N, C-alpha and C positions, 0 to 999 in steps of 0.2 A: 504493500500500500504506500510505499515511500514516494511513488510517482506523483502524489497529490501536491506536495509542496513544490516539487520541481516544475510541475505544470503551471503553478501560479507564477513562479518567477519568469518562466518563458513567456507567458501571456503578458506580464508586465513589461518585459523587455520588448516584446513585439509592438506594444502600444507606443513605446518611446520611439522605436525605429520608424514606425509608420508616420510619426509626427515629424520626422526629419532630425531627431535628436540622436547623437551618436554616443552619448554618455553611457558608461556601464552602470546598470541599475543595482547590481549586487556584487559583493566581493566573491571570492572563491570560498564559499561556505562549506563547512564540514557536512557530510551526509548524516542523516539521523542515525543514531545507534540502532543496531539490530534489535528487533523486538523479541524479548526473551520471556519465558514463563508459559505455563500451560494455559489451556482454555478453561473458562469457568463454566459452571452448569447453566442450564436453561432456566432462567427465572423471568422469562417474558421479554418482549421487545421494549426498548426504551429509546426515545429520541431526546437529546439534550440540546437546548438552544443556548449558545454562548455569545454574548456581546462583547466586542473589543473596541477600544478607542482608536487604535492605530491602523495603518494601511496594510494591504496584502503583502507588501514586500518587507514588512518589519519583522524582526526576530520574534516579537510577540505573536504575530499571526502564524509564522512558519512553525514555531514550536507548538502552537495550539493545534495545527494540523497533525503534527506528530502525536500529540495527546489523543486526537481523534483516531489516528491509525492504530495506536495501542489498544484502545477500547474496541475498535472494530475487529481487529485480528484475534484478540484473546477472548472475545465473546462470540466469535464466529458470526459477526454481523448483527448481533441482537442489540448492541448498544451503538448508536450512531450520534454524531455531534454535528449540528448545523451552526456554522460560525458566521457572525455578522460583524464585519470590521468597520472601520472609519466612523465610529460613533453613530452608526445607523439607528441604533436603538436608544441613544441618549448618551450623556456624559457619565463619568465614573459614579458620581453621586446618584444620578437618576437610575443607573443600572443596579447599583447596590440596593436601592429602594425597591426596585422591581423584584430582586431576589427575595427581599423580605415578604413581599406580598404573594410570591409564587408565580408572578407573571413572566419571569425569566429564570432559567435554570442556573446559568453560570456566567461569571464575568471575571475580569482580570485587571482590576484597578491598580493604580499607583497607591502606595501606602499612605500618601499625604492626605487625600480626602477621606481615608478610612480612620483618621484619628478621632473623628466624631464618635466612633464605636469603641475604640481602644486607644485611650489618650497616650499610653506608653509608646505607641508607634511613632510619636513625634520625635523620639530620640534619633530616628533616621534623618529628620529634617534639620537637625542642628548643623550649622555650617562648618565645613572642614573637619568634621569629626572622624570620618573614615577616609583617609588620604589615598588609599590604594584599593584596587579591586580585590586583592587578597584579603585585606582587612574587612572589606564589605562582605565577602563570601563567608568568612569565618564568623562574622557577626550574625548573618542570616541563618547560619547553621548552629548557632549557640542555643543553650537551654533557655536563655532569656528570650530569644526570638520565638522559640516554640511556645513559651508561655504566652506571648502576645497572640499567636495564632489561636491557642486554646481559649483565650479571653473573649473571643467572639461568641462563645457558647451563650445562648440565651438572647442573642441579638436578631435571630432569624437568618444569620449568615454562618456558614461553616467555612473557615479558612483552611485551605489544603496545603499550600506551599508558598514560600517566598521564591522569587527569581529576580532577574535584573531589569530594572528600567534604565539605570545608568547614572553616570556623572552628569550633572546639569551644567550647561554652558550658556552664556549670555549671547543673544543676538539682538541687533536693533537696526533701524533704518536711518539713524540721525548722525552718528559719529563713531569713530574708533574709541574703544574703551580699554584703557591699560591701567587705570587706577580708580580708587573710589571717587576721586574728584571728577573723573570723567562721567561717572554715573550721576553724581549730584549736579553736574553741569557748570561748575564754577560760577560764572556771572550770568548764566542763563538757567532756565528751568531744569529740574531734574528729569531724567528719562521716565516716561510712563511705561511701566513693565507689567505685562500680564503675568499673574501668578496663579497657582492653584488655589482652591478655596481652603486655605490652611493658615492659621494665625502665625505660625513660626516663619513661614515664607514671607508673609506680610512684614513681620518684624525685621527680617534680614534686609529687605529692600528699603524699608524706612530708615534703618541704621545707615545704609549706604547713600541716603539722600534722594532716592528715586520716589516716584509716585506709583506704588504698586496697585494693580487693578485686578481683583479676582475675576475670573472669567472661565466659562466652560471651554474645554479644548476644542470642541466642534465649532465654536464661534470665532476661534482665534485668527485663522487665516484672513477672513473677511475683515476683521477688526484691524489687523495690520495693514491690509490693502487699502482700507478707507482712512487710515491715519488715526483711528480711535486710540490705539496704543502705539508707542514707538518700537517696542520689542517684547521679548519673551525669553524664557530660559527652559531648556530641555536638553536631553542628550543629543549628540551629533546625529545619531541614527534617526531620531524622531524629526529633527530639523530637516534632514535630507528627504526621508520618505514622505513627509508632509508637504514638501515643496516650498518650505518657508524661504528658501534662497530667492524665490521669485519676488518677494516683498521685503527682504532684509539684506542690506548691503554689508553689514559688519558683524563679525563674530569674535568672541573673546573666550579663550580656553581657561575659564575660571575654575572649573571642577569644584564648585562651591558646596554642592550637596550631592550625596549618593542616595538615589531613591530606588527602593525595591518595587516590584510588582507583587501582588498577592492573588493567586488563583483561588477563586471562591465558588461555592455552590450554595444554592438556596437550601436552607435547613428543611423546608417543606419537601423539596425534591429529594434530598438526602434521606429523609425519613421514609420515603416511599420505596427506596431501593432495597433490594435484598442484601443482607450482610455480605454475601460474596461479591456482589456488584460494588458495594461500598468499598471493600478492600481493594478491588481492581481500580476503581476511580482514584483512590488515594495513591496507590502505587504509580499509576500513569501520571498523576499530577507531579509527583516528585521526579520521575524520570524526565518529563517534559520540561520541568523547571531547570534541571541540570543542563539540558540541551539548549534552552533559551539563554542561559548564562554564557555558554560556549559561543553561541551565535552572536550575542551582543559584544563579546570581547573581540571577535573577528570583524565585526561591523564597525567598531568605534573609530579607530584611526582612519580606516578606509573612507568612512562617511565624511570625516573632516576634510580629507584630501579631495573628495568629490565635490564638496561644497566650494572649495577654492577653485576647482576647475570650472564650476558654474558661475564664478565671478564674485563670490563672497570674500571680502577681505578679513582674514582671520588673524587675530593677534594672539600669539603664544606667550603667556605670561611667565616670567622667570620667578625664581624663588623669592627674590626681594619684592616683586610686585604682588605675589600671592600673600606674602607676610603683611603687606599693607591692607589688603582686603580682610585678612584674619583679624588684624587689630581693630579694624572699623566695625566688625560685627560682634565684638566681645560683649556688648550690652545684651545681645540676644541670649547668651549663656546666662548672664546674671538674672534675666527675667524668667527664662524657661527651664533651666536645669532644676531648680527647686520644684517646679510644677510637674515635670516629667518624672523626677526622682533622681536625687543626687547619686544614689547607689547604682542605678541603671546607667547613668551617664558615665560614671567612673568605670563600670564594667566594660562598656564599649570602648572607653579610652584605653583600658588595659589590653583589650583584644587588638586594637590598632597598634599599640606599642609592641605587643608580642610578635606581630607579623613583621615588624621592622628589624627584629633581631634574629629571626629564624634563618 
């Protein structure tokens, strides 16, 4: 069943070529791992509807197809997954609400809008807390992270696995940004930056002197095109696959926050599944999460280089420049570390430090 994801990439590339665009749409991505494990018993046919925020060429979508392949193969076709990308069914907040009411079976939101259900997730939103992918993966696989997934119990949502959204980078249409002063604008207005609906993200950009504007992801492209906001912050892969380079001239490699995705299923849907199907869905979610992290790591630098080929001017910040941003956002820690939990923040800091010495 691995042909599904390959077909999606070929179709996407064909669309670009037919439009006269010669850019490569995807890097040389790793094939999905072979599907292992025996088939489960016959507990009836199930069709799961999964809503995603990102495009068909994104690691989020490709790994979700792998998730669907696992379920299909190991259930001998009795469990199928229909995937709806590009925020077709709503933004992250709306789709999580749909899971609660049972009108949608699965979604794959960023952790940031999910802090309304589990406040401890906001630890991932603290700026510059996880400096490397190794640190982020170790944090996502920690006991503390599992406790956050378990804390969704009783919310109407069942959280299955963390995976990678990625390091968030700044883009804008107004000017090059190499310092906090560039964000604040010196003698002109601060940049208006779209953020997720998350108070820690608002605090970050307020500390940098910007005008943060919470907005649903599905509304973002048109808002930038119309000049409602100057810019936004997302991983390079999201900026590329969402075609933001068409309305954003400048990018800055700030890596200011590492954001996970969380694969979720409606508790109502989960409770209707036979226990053997539940176990299979959980296993498939973890396997697909590992594959998504691998795809994201392969995509990241390639996506940045592709954005430059498409005309975006990208500023790679050096250590001294990053330190200036870190100093500027210290008030965010002073405000939010006590609310999130000093012990949890310290644990994540220790995880990050441990990966630097390994």
